[in-house]
C-alpha positions in Angstrom: 4.0 -20.3 -16.0 7.5 -20.2 -17.5 10.4 -22.1 -15.9 13.7 -20.8 -17.5 15.1 -23.2 -20.0 12.2 -25.2 -20.6 9.9 -25.3 -23.4 6.4 -25.2 -21.9 5.2 -28.1 -23.9 8.2 -30.2 -23.0 8.0 -29.1 -19.5 4.4 -30.4 -19.2 5.4 -33.6 -20.9 8.1 -33.9 -18.6 6.3 -33.3 -15.4 3.5 -35.7 -16.5 6.4 -38.5 -16.8 7.6 -37.2 -13.4 4.1 -37.5 -11.8 3.4 -40.8 -13.5 4.7 -43.0 -10.7 3.8 -40.5 -7.7 0.4 -39.6 -6.3 -1.0 -36.3 -8.3 -3.0 -35.5 -5.4 0.0 -35.0 -3.1 0.8 -31.7 -5.4 -3.0 -30.6 -6.6 -6.0 -29.7 -4.6 -9.3 -31.2 -5.6 -10.1 -28.3 -7.7 -7.0 -28.7 -9.6 -7.2 -32.4 -10.0 -10.9 -31.8 -11.1 -9.3 -29.6 -13.7 -6.2 -31.6 -14.5 -8.6 -34.4 -15.3 -10.3 -31.9 -17.7 -7.1 -31.6 -19.9 -5.7 -28.5 -18.0 -1.8 -28.4 -18.0 0.4 -29.5 -15.3 2.5 -26.2 -16.0 -0.7 -24.2 -15.2 -1.7 -26.2 -12.1 1.2 -26.5 -10.4 3.2 -23.9 -8.1 7.0 -22.8 -9.3 8.3 -24.4 -6.0 6.5 -27.9 -7.1 7.7 -27.6 -10.2 11.3 -26.8 -9.2 10.9 -29.5 -6.6 9.8 -32.2 -9.3 12.5 -31.3 -11.4 15.5 -31.3 -8.8 14.3 -34.9 -7.6 14.1 -36.4 -11.1 17.3 -38.5 -11.8 19.7 -37.6 -14.5 21.3 -39.6 -17.2 24.9 -38.9 -17.5 26.8 -40.7 -20.4 
């Protein structure tokens, strides 16, 4: 899945950071969770809406 303004590898790393404190199963089905546990990317597993929601909820750091 392509999200404008994000490199896919950077986006996957960011999603993993955002989900580290959350219940991954809230976003993934049992089949998707198994695929994630086997190494599939969150970018490939999450819907565009879920990705946008996670990014929108992420705290921002303004200097």
